[in-house]
C-alpha positions as CSV (number, residue, x, y, z in Angstrom):
1,M,31.3,-5.6,15.1
2,I,30.4,-4.7,11.6
3,P,29.3,-7.8,9.6
4,V,31.0,-9.1,6.7
5,T,29.5,-11.8,4.4
6,C,31.9,-14.1,3.0
7,K,30.8,-17.1,0.8
8,S,34.1,-18.5,-0.3
9,P,35.5,-20.9,2.4
10,A,39.2,-20.0,1.3
11,N,38.3,-16.4,2.2
12,R,37.0,-17.3,5.7
13,G,40.4,-16.9,7.3
14,P,41.5,-13.3,6.1
15,F,37.7,-12.0,6.9
16,C,37.9,-13.1,10.6
17,L,41.6,-12.0,11.2
18,I,40.5,-8.4,10.0
19,S,37.4,-8.8,12.3
20,V,39.6,-9.2,15.1
21,Y,40.9,-5.8,14.3
22,V,37.9,-4.1,14.2
23,I,37.0,-5.4,17.9
24,I,40.5,-3.9,19.2
25,F,39.6,-0.8,17.7
26,V,36.3,-0.3,18.9
27,H,36.9,0.6,22.5
28,K,39.1,3.4,21.5
29,S,37.2,6.3,19.2
30,L,34.9,6.4,16.4
31,S,37.4,7.6,14.0
32,E,39.7,4.6,14.7
33,L,36.6,2.4,14.3
34,T,35.8,3.7,10.8
35,V,39.3,3.5,9.8
36,A,39.2,-0.3,10.9
37,V,36.0,-0.8,9.1
38,F,37.2,0.6,5.8
39,T,40.3,-1.6,5.9
40,V,37.6,-4.5,6.1
41,F,35.9,-3.6,3.1
42,S,39.3,-2.3,1.2
43,C,40.5,-6.1,1.7
44,A,37.3,-7.6,0.6
45,V,36.9,-5.8,-2.7
46,E,38.5,-8.5,-4.7
47,A,37.8,-11.7,-2.8
48,S,33.9,-11.3,-1.9
49,P,30.8,-10.5,-3.9
50,M,28.6,-7.5,-2.7
51,P,27.8,-8.1,0.9
52,T,24.4,-9.2,2.0
53,F,22.7,-7.3,4.8
54,Q,21.2,-8.4,8.5
55,Q,17.7,-8.7,9.2
56,P,16.4,-4.8,9.4
57,T,15.3,-4.0,13.1
58,T,12.6,-1.7,13.8
59,Y,11.5,0.2,16.9
60,T,8.6,2.4,17.3
61,C,7.0,4.5,20.1
62,N,4.1,6.7,20.4
63,R,3.1,10.1,22.3
64,P,1.7,9.8,25.7
65,N,-2.1,8.9,25.9
66,E,-2.1,8.9,22.0
67,K,-2.6,5.8,19.6
68,N,0.6,5.5,17.5
69,E,-0.2,6.8,13.9
70,D,3.0,5.5,12.5
71,R,3.2,2.0,10.6
72,F,5.9,0.1,9.1
73,S,6.3,-3.0,6.6
74,E,8.8,-5.5,5.3
75,E,8.4,-7.8,2.4
76,R,10.6,-10.1,0.3
77,V,9.7,-10.9,-3.1
78,Q,11.2,-12.9,-6.3
79,I,11.4,-11.0,-9.3
80,A,12.8,-13.0,-12.5
81,G,15.1,-14.9,-10.0
82,T,16.3,-12.1,-7.9
83,E,15.1,-11.3,-4.3
84,L,14.2,-8.0,-3.7
85,T,13.5,-6.7,0.0
86,I,10.8,-4.0,0.0
87,L,10.8,-2.1,3.5
88,G,8.3,1.1,4.3
89,I,7.7,3.4,6.8
90,Y,4.3,5.3,7.0
91,D,3.9,8.6,9.1
92,G,0.0,8.9,9.6
93,H,-1.6,12.2,10.7
94,G,-5.4,13.0,11.6
95,G,-5.5,9.4,12.8
96,H,-3.9,6.2,11.9
97,Y,-6.7,5.1,9.3
98,C,-4.7,6.0,6.3
99,S,-1.2,4.9,7.4
100,E,-2.6,1.6,8.4
101,Y,-4.4,1.1,5.2
102,I,-1.5,2.0,3.1
103,S,0.9,-0.1,5.2
104,Q,-0.8,-3.0,4.2
105,A,-2.1,-2.3,0.5
106,L,1.1,-0.5,-0.8
107,P,3.5,-3.5,-0.4
108,V,0.8,-5.8,-1.9
109,E,0.5,-3.6,-4.8
110,I,4.0,-3.1,-5.4
111,A,4.7,-7.0,-5.4
112,S,1.8,-7.4,-7.7
113,N,2.7,-4.9,-10.2
114,F,6.5,-6.5,-10.4
115,E,4.6,-9.5,-11.8
116,K,2.3,-7.4,-13.9
117,Y,4.7,-5.4,-15.5
118,P,7.9,-7.6,-15.7
119,G,9.4,-5.1,-18.2
120,E,9.0,-1.9,-16.3
121,S,11.8,-0.5,-14.4
122,I,11.6,-0.5,-10.7
123,S,11.1,3.3,-10.7
124,T,8.0,2.9,-12.7
125,V,6.6,0.4,-10.6
126,L,6.9,2.3,-7.5
127,E,5.3,5.3,-9.2
128,K,2.3,3.2,-10.5
129,S,1.8,1.5,-7.3
130,F,1.7,4.8,-5.3
131,V,-0.5,6.3,-7.4
132,N,-2.9,3.4,-7.4
133,V,-3.2,3.1,-3.9
134,D,-3.9,6.6,-3.3
135,N,-6.6,6.4,-6.2
136,S,-8.0,3.3,-4.1
137,I,-8.6,5.7,-1.3
138,T,-9.8,8.7,-2.9
139,G,-11.7,7.0,-5.9
140,P,-14.2,5.0,-4.2
141,L,-15.1,7.8,-1.8
142,Q,-16.2,10.1,-4.4
143,Q,-18.2,7.2,-6.1
144,S,-20.0,6.4,-3.0
145,F,-21.2,9.8,-2.0
146,K,-21.4,11.5,-5.6
147,S,-25.2,11.2,-5.7
148,S,-25.8,12.0,-2.2
149,L,-24.0,15.5,-2.7
150,S,-26.2,16.4,-5.8
151,W,-26.3,20.1,-6.3
152,T,-30.2,19.6,-6.4
153,K,-30.3,18.8,-2.8
154,T,-30.6,21.2,-0.1
155,N,-27.7,21.4,2.7
156,A,-29.9,19.5,5.2
157,R,-30.9,16.7,2.6
158,K,-27.3,16.3,1.8
159,Q,-26.3,16.0,5.2
160,K,-29.1,13.3,5.9
161,A,-28.2,11.2,2.6
162,V,-24.6,11.1,3.7
163,D,-25.5,10.1,7.3
164,D,-27.8,7.5,5.9
165,L,-25.0,6.1,3.9
166,F,-22.8,6.0,6.9
167,E,-25.1,3.1,8.5
168,Q,-22.8,1.0,6.2
169,N,-19.6,0.5,8.2
170,T,-17.3,0.0,5.2
171,L,-18.0,3.5,4.3
172,V,-17.0,4.9,7.6
173,D,-13.8,3.1,7.1
174,L,-13.2,4.4,3.7
175,A,-14.3,8.1,4.9
176,L,-11.8,7.7,7.8
177,R,-8.8,6.9,5.8
178,A,-9.7,9.6,3.2
179,R,-9.9,12.2,5.6
180,A,-6.7,11.5,7.4
181,G,-3.4,11.3,5.6
182,S,0.1,9.7,5.5
183,T,3.6,10.0,4.3
184,A,5.4,7.0,3.0
185,L,9.0,5.9,2.3
186,V,9.2,2.7,0.5
187,I,12.7,1.0,0.0
188,V,13.5,-1.6,-2.5
189,I,16.8,-3.1,-1.7
190,G,18.2,-5.4,-4.7
191,P,21.7,-7.0,-5.2
192,K,23.1,-3.7,-6.9
193,Y,20.8,-0.8,-6.3
194,I,18.6,0.7,-3.6
195,H,15.4,2.4,-4.9
196,F,13.9,4.9,-2.6
197,A,10.3,6.0,-3.3
198,N,9.1,9.1,-0.9
199,V,6.0,10.8,-0.3
200,G,6.5,13.3,2.4
201,D,9.0,13.8,5.1
202,C,10.3,10.3,6.3
203,R,13.9,10.2,5.6
204,A,16.5,7.8,4.7
205,V,20.2,8.3,5.5
206,L,23.1,6.0,4.9
207,G,26.2,5.7,7.0
208,Q,29.1,5.2,4.4
209,I,32.6,5.3,4.8
210,N,34.3,8.2,2.9
211,N,36.7,6.7,0.1
212,E,39.3,9.5,0.5
213,T,39.3,9.8,4.5
214,G,38.3,6.7,5.6
215,H,35.9,8.4,8.3
216,L,32.3,7.5,8.4
217,Q,29.9,10.2,6.9
218,A,26.2,10.6,6.6
219,V,24.6,10.7,2.9
220,D,21.1,11.9,2.7
221,L,19.2,9.6,0.2
222,T,15.9,11.4,0.2
223,R,14.5,14.8,0.3
224,D,12.0,16.1,2.4
225,Q,9.0,16.9,0.4
226,D,7.5,20.0,2.3
227,G,7.0,24.0,1.7
228,H,10.6,24.8,2.8
229,N,11.9,22.6,0.1
230,Q,12.2,25.1,-2.5
231,A,12.2,22.7,-5.5
232,E,8.8,21.3,-4.0
233,Y,7.6,24.8,-3.4
234,M,8.2,25.8,-7.1
235,R,6.7,22.5,-8.2
236,V,3.5,22.8,-6.6
237,L,3.2,26.7,-7.7
238,S,3.8,25.6,-11.2
239,E,0.7,23.4,-11.1
240,H,-1.7,26.3,-10.4
241,P,-2.8,29.5,-11.8
242,V,-0.5,32.2,-10.9
243,K,-3.6,34.2,-9.5
244,E,-3.5,31.6,-6.5
245,H,0.1,31.4,-5.7
246,K,0.0,34.0,-2.9
247,D,-2.7,31.9,-1.1
248,I,-1.1,28.3,-1.7
249,F,1.5,28.6,1.1
250,A,1.5,30.3,4.3
251,G,4.5,29.7,6.9
252,G,6.0,27.1,4.7
253,R,2.7,25.0,5.0
254,L,0.0,24.2,2.4
255,F,-2.8,26.9,3.1
256,G,-1.0,27.1,6.3
257,E,-2.1,23.7,7.4
258,T,-0.4,20.7,6.3
259,P,3.6,20.8,6.2
260,V,3.9,18.3,3.5
261,T,3.4,18.6,-0.4
262,R,3.0,14.9,-1.2
263,S,0.8,12.5,0.7
264,F,-1.7,9.6,0.6
265,G,-5.1,10.4,1.5
266,D,-5.7,14.1,2.9
267,S,-8.6,14.3,0.3
268,F,-9.6,17.9,1.2
269,Y,-6.7,18.9,-0.8
270,K,-7.3,16.7,-3.6
271,F,-11.1,17.4,-4.2
272,S,-12.4,20.4,-6.3
273,D,-15.9,20.1,-4.4
274,T,-15.5,21.0,-0.7
275,D,-18.9,19.1,-0.1
276,Y,-17.0,16.0,0.6
277,T,-15.3,17.8,3.6
278,E,-18.1,19.5,4.9
279,Y,-20.8,16.7,4.8
280,V,-18.8,13.6,4.5
281,F,-15.8,14.3,6.6
282,G,-17.8,16.7,9.0
283,S,-20.6,14.1,9.4
284,S,-21.3,13.3,13.3
285,K,-21.2,9.5,12.0
286,L,-17.4,9.5,12.1
287,P,-15.6,9.0,15.3
288,S,-13.9,12.3,16.5
289,K,-11.6,12.9,19.5
290,R,-13.1,14.7,22.5
291,G,-12.5,18.4,22.6
292,V,-11.0,18.7,19.0
293,M,-12.9,20.9,16.4
294,P,-15.0,19.1,13.8
295,Y,-12.9,18.7,10.7
296,N,-15.5,20.6,8.5
297,M,-15.2,23.6,10.8
298,K,-11.5,23.6,11.1
299,M,-11.4,23.6,7.2
300,R,-14.0,26.2,6.2
301,S,-11.9,29.1,5.9
302,I,-10.0,27.3,3.3
303,Y,-13.0,26.5,1.1
304,P,-12.7,29.5,-0.9
305,L,-9.0,28.8,-1.6
306,I,-9.8,25.5,-3.0
307,R,-9.9,26.4,-6.9
308,S,-7.7,24.1,-8.9
309,A,-7.3,20.9,-6.9
310,P,-5.4,18.8,-6.3
311,Y,-2.8,20.4,-4.3
312,L,-1.3,17.2,-2.9
313,T,-0.2,14.3,-4.8
314,A,0.8,10.6,-3.8
315,N,3.0,10.3,-6.9
316,P,6.5,9.9,-5.2
317,E,10.0,11.0,-5.8
318,V,12.1,8.0,-6.7
319,T,15.8,7.9,-6.1
320,V,18.4,5.5,-6.6
321,H,21.7,4.5,-4.8
322,E,24.2,2.2,-6.3
323,R,25.4,-0.2,-3.6
324,S,29.1,0.0,-2.5
325,R,31.4,-2.1,-0.1
326,L,31.8,1.2,1.4
327,D,28.0,1.4,2.9
328,Q,27.9,0.4,6.3
329,F,24.1,0.9,7.4
330,L,21.0,2.5,6.5
331,V,18.8,4.6,8.8
332,V,15.3,5.2,7.9
333,A,12.8,6.9,10.3
334,S,9.7,8.9,10.3
335,D,9.8,12.6,11.0
336,G,9.2,12.3,14.6
337,V,13.2,11.7,14.6
338,W,14.2,14.4,12.1
339,A,11.8,17.4,13.2
340,L,13.7,17.2,16.6
341,K,15.7,20.6,17.0
342,P,18.9,18.7,18.3
343,V,18.7,16.2,15.8
344,N,20.5,15.9,12.4
345,N,21.8,13.2,9.9
346,D,25.2,13.5,11.2
347,W,24.0,12.9,14.6
348,V,21.8,10.0,14.0
349,V,24.7,8.3,12.0
350,Q,27.2,8.7,15.1
351,V,24.7,7.2,17.3
352,V,24.1,4.2,15.4
353,A,27.9,3.8,14.6
354,S,28.7,4.1,18.2
355,A,25.9,1.3,19.0
356,I,27.1,-1.0,16.3
357,A,30.7,-0.5,17.8
358,R,29.7,-1.8,21.2
359,G,28.3,-4.8,19.4
360,D,25.9,-5.9,22.3
361,V,23.1,-3.5,21.8
362,D,20.4,-3.1,18.8
363,P,21.5,0.2,17.1
364,A,17.6,0.9,16.3
365,E,16.9,0.5,20.0
366,T,19.9,2.8,20.8
367,L,18.7,5.4,18.8
368,M,15.3,5.3,19.8
369,Q,16.6,5.4,23.4
370,E,18.6,8.8,22.5
371,I,15.6,10.4,20.7
372,T,13.4,10.0,23.8
373,R,15.7,11.9,25.6
374,F,14.4,14.9,23.9
375,N,10.7,14.3,24.5
376,P,9.5,14.0,20.8
377,G,6.2,15.5,20.5
378,D,5.3,13.2,17.7
379,D,5.2,9.3,17.0
380,V,8.9,7.9,16.1
381,T,9.4,5.0,14.1
382,I,13.2,4.0,13.5
383,K,14.5,1.0,10.9
384,V,18.2,0.2,10.8
385,V,19.5,-2.0,8.0
386,R,23.1,-3.0,8.4
387,F,25.2,-4.1,5.3
């Protein structure tokens, strides 16, 4: 049953009556279900304030025999008497080190900046927070190893100086999160608006009733930021000399390696000096998977192409959705969902709507069960918010 919030006792009767009709229609078809839901919200327009939303539910699963690199977060903050809910999904790559860090640091930074900049817009606070957290990954690493990588040292002395510094465990953690990377999608839900700050290819899709047809539709609220997104492709090229353009993308990937055009960490693509990759990220003092090529050996062929870094940014694309009574639910998921060939936005919305119609199952769990039938080759994290 689709939940409806009613704060006025005088309105409880009509709401309950309409809810009965929803239950009657549920067992027939999805189209009838959506018409029934549309009726609920049509009748509620004059009588009820904007509906609240239920506690979000989250499910995550990882690849067999692999540690899950996805992370998620959920925070609530009070800003000038208004409650905001901050949700996040973080899709790590190259290990869990970066996603683990930003899943903890980013919500704290956002909440802090809401207090620090009370006059700033939510969009501006999100942009500042994303950039600040990424700088907290890359900046300290450069400062810690700068003197060890002085050009006056020989290669062997550089490596020894770096390895000696790694005897400090805090630097190991710092290097691991800077070498790894993570995408992030943070959502701020307020009484009237929902803000989406996106770095990478996590995605948010809204299940919304079409005002004209009364049918449920999928509304894409974010854009995947990768080499196949023409706007992102052109943005990246515009930030670098024309003579480099032919080398920057290969097969839709940055230098033929990373598919995303925005991310946290991934410092190889952000530092002009490749010595950080050669001696710091390639140090034997850092843990690595057995049978996997050392990071510096993997990236050496790209060293000559790193001429005008940074090529990646953690500055998010922020979009805003004005809440409507036609909004039914929001699905937020890592790219382990969206990268599957049989999966698209419409399919996801239909699966979630069917689960809600049943009333006895968790829609996020149901979607996860359907996704795992396709044997995803990536970690999967799904969050569903019902309005």
